[in-house]
C-alpha positions in Angstrom: 25.0 58.7 22.6 23.6 61.1 25.1 24.0 64.8 25.5 23.3 67.4 28.2 22.0 70.9 28.0 24.6 73.2 26.5 26.6 70.3 24.8 27.5 70.6 21.1 25.8 68.3 18.6 27.3 67.9 15.2 25.5 66.5 12.2 27.8 66.3 9.2 25.0 65.1 6.8 22.2 67.3 7.9 19.7 66.9 5.2 16.6 68.9 6.3 18.3 69.6 9.7 16.0 67.6 11.9 19.0 67.1 14.2 19.4 70.9 14.5 15.8 71.4 15.3 15.8 68.7 18.0 19.0 70.1 19.4 17.6 73.6 19.6 14.5 72.3 21.3 16.6 70.4 23.9 18.8 73.5 24.5 22.0 72.1 22.9 24.4 74.0 20.7 24.6 72.5 17.3 26.2 72.5 13.9 24.7 70.9 10.8 26.5 70.6 7.5 24.8 70.1 4.1 26.1 70.3 0.5 22.6 70.5 -1.1 21.3 74.0 -1.3 17.7 72.6 -1.6 18.1 70.7 1.7 19.7 73.7 3.3 16.8 75.9 2.4 14.4 73.3 3.8 16.5 73.1 6.9 16.3 76.9 7.4 12.5 76.7 7.2 12.6 74.7 10.5 13.8 77.8 12.2 12.1 80.7 10.5 10.0 82.4 11.8 10.7 80.3 14.9 12.0 76.9 15.9 9.5 74.1 15.3 8.5 72.5 18.6 9.0 68.8 19.2 5.9 66.7 18.6 6.1 64.9 22.0 2.7 63.2 21.6 4.2 61.1 18.8 6.9 59.5 20.8 7.8 56.3 18.9 10.4 53.7 19.8 13.7 53.9 17.9 14.2 51.0 15.5 16.9 50.1 13.0 15.4 48.9 9.8 16.9 46.5 7.2 19.2 46.4 5.4 21.3 47.7 8.3 20.1 44.9 10.6 20.8 42.1 8.2 23.7 39.8 9.0 26.3 39.5 6.2 28.0 36.1 5.5 31.5 37.1 4.7 32.0 33.9 2.7 29.3 35.1 0.3 30.5 38.7 0.3 34.3 38.7 0.6 36.4 41.8 1.2 38.8 42.9 -1.5 41.9 40.7 -1.4 44.2 43.7 -1.2 42.1 45.4 1.5 41.4 48.3 -0.9 45.1 49.2 -1.2 44.9 49.7 -5.0 43.5 53.1 -5.6 44.2 55.9 -8.1 47.3 57.9 -7.1 45.7 61.2 -7.7 42.0 61.8 -7.4 40.8 65.2 -8.6 37.9 66.4 -6.5 35.5 69.2 -7.3 35.3 72.1 -4.9 32.3 71.4 -2.6 29.3 73.6 -3.0 26.7 74.4 -0.4 26.6 75.7 3.1 26.6 74.6 6.7 24.1 75.8 9.2 25.5 76.7 12.7 22.9 77.7 15.3 20.4 78.4 12.5 22.8 80.7 10.5 23.8 79.5 7.0 27.6 79.7 6.3 28.8 79.1 2.7 31.5 76.4 2.4 35.0 78.0 2.1 33.9 81.1 3.9 36.1 82.5 6.6 34.6 82.1 10.1 
């Protein structure tokens, strides 16, 4: 996936907001979402007092590490016979806590934008 300057980059599982910092350095618009307040505070520190610059001298090749690269034998690890059709009728969910960060500004979940 490639983007151009001015494109919007969305990271729904931001963690410490590395994606936002890279997007900012590459002149992209960005939105990062994170439920953990601790990660959100860590992410904000990437932008205060200024955006952390990219460490271009550390350019490393991108690699996908196991277990994501392991082949799965579907005979050994079968899918559910009903394809996951049997689920609870009503699943109560807790109201999410946390915030999202949009262009470096934290926005509490459930806040009007």
